[in-house]
C-alpha positions, 0 to 999 in steps of 0.5 A: 777084213784085213789088208794083209790077207788081200795083199798076200793074194796080190803077192801070190798073183804076181809070183804066179806071173813070175813063174808062168802059172798065172793062168791057173792062179787067176782061173781059180781066183777070179769070179765067173764074171770077173774082168781085168782092165789092162793098161793097153786098153783091153778088158779081159774076161776070166777066160781071156785072162787064162788064155792070154797068160798061157803065152805071156812072157814071165816077169823077172821081179815085181814091187808093190808099194803104197798099198791101201785098203778101201772097204766097200761092204762087209764082204767086198774091198778094193786093194789099191797100190803102185806096182812096178814089174821088170821083165828080162833084158833092157826093157823098161819097168812097167809101172802102174797104179793098180786096183783089185776088187775082191768079194768074199766067197765062202771062207775065201776071197775072189777077184771081181775086178782088176784095173791098171793105170800106167804111170809114165817114167 
């Protein structure tokens, strides 16, 4: 497994959140029983993620740093990184430590778990 492949999926996900196509992107990427554990304390199913992203304001830009790959098995891995994202206007940046657990499905990867831990400014 290659960190570049999973990092590319993360960038594609963030780009979809910037261009308001996140619901479609994560609807395709997540496993049927996949969940997102978000900084505000909610756990969202794939269906909840798709629904919530259809009304979410877009991010203006984002940064990924300190990325690490944690192999879990031959067909699964976690990508851990620090993410920082900015919306329009004077709103402060959202900064969190993020973990995405991917499982191999056929020839590609599917997102089984995504988790955010906020980092205070």
